[in-house]
N, C-alpha and C positions, 0 to 999 in steps of 0.2 A: 283710766285717765291716759297711763301708756298709749296704751291701745289709741284711745281719739288724739294723740298726741301725733302718734304716727302715721295714721290714717289722713292728716295734716300735710305733712310733712309730706309729703306722697303727690296728694293733691298739688300743692306746691310745683314741685319737682313737676309734673306732667301739666301742669300752667305752664310751666316755661318751655318746655319741651314743644310743646301745639304750638307756641307763637300768641295765644292769645292775649289780647290788651289786659293789664291789672284794673283794678278796680279805679286804682291814682289815674290811668293813663283813660278811661272810658270817662271820668268825670271829668278830668282836660277836655276828651271828644267834644262829647256834649256843653261846654262849657262858654258861650257866644259873649261873651264880657267884649265889650268894645267894638263889636261886629257893625257894622251898618248898618247890615240885612237884621237887624233882627224883628224891628215892629212887624214886618212883612215876613213872615216865618223862612228867611232867607234867600224867599225871590229877592230879586233886581232885574229893572228893563235896562236894559244900557243899550245907548244909543248910536246909531253906525251912520257913517258916513258912505253913501253914494254919491254915484255919479249924478242918481234923477232924484237925489237930496238924503234930509237927514231920515231915519227909520229907528224903531224899536224892537230891539229882541230880547225875549225872556228868557231870566238862569235862573233858577233855583239851589242853591248852596244845604249840601246835608253835612253835618260833623266839622271837625276842624283837626288839622293835622300838617303841619310846618312842614314835611319832607315826602309823604304823597296824594296829589290832585288831581283828580283825574277827571277827564274835561268829558263828556259824552256826546259823541256826533252819531244823534239817528241818521236811521234812513230816510229811502224814498226814491228821491228826492222827494221833498213835501209830504215826509211824512209827519209825526208828532214826537216830543220824545216816552207819549203815553207806553208805550211796548215796552222799553227800559227798565220799567219801576219794580222789578223782581230784583232792582239791586238791591232794593231797599230790604230784601232780606237774607244780606251779604255782608255786604260793606259796613255797615256800622260796626258791626261783630268783628270785623278786621282792624278798625280804626282807622278805615281809609276813608279819606274827605273828596266829597265828587261831586258833581255840578251836571242837572239838568240843562239841558237846554233846547228853545225851537228854535230854528234858523226863520232868518225873515224870509217869509210867507205861510211859516207853516200856522199851527191854528192859534199859539198861546202869543205871539211874535205879529207884528204888523204885517198885513197883506196887502204888500200894494200895487195897485194896476200898470206896472211898469216891466215888463217883459225882455226889456235888453239888460233888466241886471240878472235869469238864471242864463248864470254862464259859471262855468269850476272856476278861474282868475276873481270872479266877485267876491264866491264864498268865500273862498281861499282868504280875502282883504277881511273881508268881516270874522271871520274865527280868528283873525289875529286882535281886531281891534277888542272882540271878547276875552283873549286872552291877559293882556293891557288893562282893561276895566275892570276884570279880576286877578290881576297882582301874583298869576304863576310867570315862574321862569323855570330855568334850566336847574336848579337846586329844587324842582316840590314837581314837575307837569313833565306827568301824562295825556296822551291823545288818544282818546279811542276809539273807531271809527266802526260802526255796526252796516255793510253793504253801502249803498250810495254813500252812510260816514266814510266805511273804508275807502272807498273813492279818494275824499276830501284831505284826508288823513293823510294818505299817502300825497298829494301835493300839494297840501302845507309842509310837509315833512322838509318837501326836496325845493320850499322854499324858506322855509323857517327853520333849519333840526336848530339850530343853535338857543332855540326858549326849548326843547324838549329835553326832557329825564326820563323818558320811555316810550313807547312807540305800541298800540293796540291793532288792531285789524284783522276787522272779526267779519267769515263770513262772506269775503267780499275775495276775487280773483283782484290778479293788477293787470289784465286785457280785457274788453268787451268783446274784440272779435274772435278771441277765444271762447269766454263766456256763449255766444253766439255760435259755437260751432259746438262745441261741450250742450245747449241745449237743444241741436240741429240731430247730433250722432247718437244722442243716451237717453237725455229725457224723456224726447218724445216719442221714440220711438220703445218705448216702458209704456208709454201708454194705449191705452184700447185703441185699435187702427179705427175703429167708428166714431170712436167718441171724439175722434184726434182730430180726424177728416170734419165733424161739422165744425169742430173749431176754428180749424180753418177755414171754413165757412162762412162762418162769422166776420174773422176778422178781412179775408179779402172784403165783407160787404161793410166793410166797418163798423160793425152797428153791435160793438164794445157795450154801448147801454141794455141790453134784450138782456133779461133776467137768465134763462137760459146757458147764453157764457158764462155770467160767476158760477151757475148751480156746475158745468159741467168742469169748468178750474176750482172747485172745492173740492168735487168727490174725484177728478185724473190728475189732479197735480198741487193745492193746499194743504191736502193732509199726507200728500205723499212725503213733499219736501221743502213747503213751507214749515206748518207746522206738526209733528205728526200725532196729533190730539184727534175726534171726533171736532167737526166744528163746530159742534154744538154745545162742548165743553173747553172750548178756548177761552185762556184767562181773560176776563177786562182787557185790564189796559192793552191786550192785544184788539181787543174789538174795538175801545176809544181810536186807538190810535189809526184802525182800518174806519171808524166813519170818517175821520178829520183828515183824510190824506188831502192834496189840495192840484187838483190836474192842471188846473193851468202852470204848475211849475211839472209834474209830475210825468204830464203825456211830452209838453217841447223835449224834454230832458230824456229821461229811457224810451219813452213813443208808449199806443196805448196796448200794446203786448203784451204777456205777462210770457210767451213763452220765447224770452230773447229782445234784445234791445234793441230798434231802429233812431234813439229820435238824433240830440247833441251827442248823445255820449255813446254814437254807435263807433267811431275810430278811437275812442279810451286807450290808452296800449301805453303804460308804464314799465313794463320788464325789463328791459333794457336800460332804466334809471335807477332802481332799487339796490343795486349795491351801492350809491352813492350817500345810502340814509344811514348813517354806521350810529347813529342811536338805538340801543336795547332795543331790541323787537319782539313782538307774541304774532304769530297771526297764528289766527282757527278756525277752525275747519272742519266738520263736519261730514258721516256717511252719508245721507238721505240730503245732503246740501243739492240748491238751485246751483251751485257752485260748485265747480269739480275740485274733492278735498286734493286732490292728486297734485292736480298748480299751485294749489294754493301749500302743500308740502312743498315745491318745489319753490316757492317762496319764501318759505322761512330759510330757507340756504341759499338765496341769493344774496339777501339783506346781511351785508357784515358781522352782524350781533344779533342771528335773528334765530328765534325758537320755535318749533311749530305745536300747538295741539289740536290734538285727535279726539273729536268727541263724538263714538261709537255709537251713542245709538240717536245722536241729532241728526238734524237738515238744519235749516235756512236762519231758522230762531230755539237753537241751539241750546239758550240759554230759558229756553223755557222746557224742550221737550230730552234732552240731557246737562240738567241744571246743576247738579252736584260736579261731575266730572268739570263741564264749564268754568263755572265759579273758584273751586279748588285750584283749577289751573290758572286762574286769572290774581286771585292772589296774591298766591303763591309767585308768579310772574314782579309781582309790584314789590312783593319783601323780596327777592331776592334782588330784584334791582338798585331797593333802598338800601339793603346790606350791603352792595360791591359785588354781593357774589353771580350776577348776569353781565 
């Protein structure tokens, strides 16, 4: 009996050291009493006012935590929240409340035929309207952005950082011109020269719909720098998001090529403005990313309260191909900010 009590005591101590939520905390985390979204399983369709009318965007809440709430901004532009579903494997166990969100024009939200809406400033205003509708504020609001979502998160922080408790920029550089330079000087030379020549020939002919174009990109680029797994083993959430990308947003903003940007974002550069973002900021980079990991490390130093998380086995989707490193660092950052340690 004494031995059993000793084992239980050690287990309690270890639980406290690891910061794992207690049974009571877990009970509170999954207690949806009083939540307006209980009937729909956490889903809310939020009305968004735009210059072209009112539309609805899809959000889904997971969990309850009064001081740790993360709004997830997906990439693209025009992709979906689906590829971020790996968060389900980690954030509930850490007791972190989080929100999936499909930006306007993405699969789960309204998809208006309104090209004038696909502007960075209009998306920033949309995020602010979503924040207000969800009741997030500086006491609890962490904004996460991956890839294009990182651009959107930086722009939101520059406009509304008074609403933020913390900021996470994942796998995104602070300059599209610098990204294009990295693609030209580092990524392209690492490809098979004959394959690169064929890819560039297809791009020059604007033959992006040619099945050979995607075949070459998968074998030469995607499995090396986007998600370092054989393409036939890519997780279902990634495949679903890929299948639903809205080209009516993606092409005008990013451009049709996967080897650099050429759309409306081509001149976007916020390197000189990062010092204005004073909230605790985590920058996540990866060794094999489409984005320059050294640039992302520099970004962490440019933020007044920045921290860098490096994923040595990861690529652009490091939440999959360096998952343990990614989420351990992500969760630690949220907890450290919440405890006043960051």
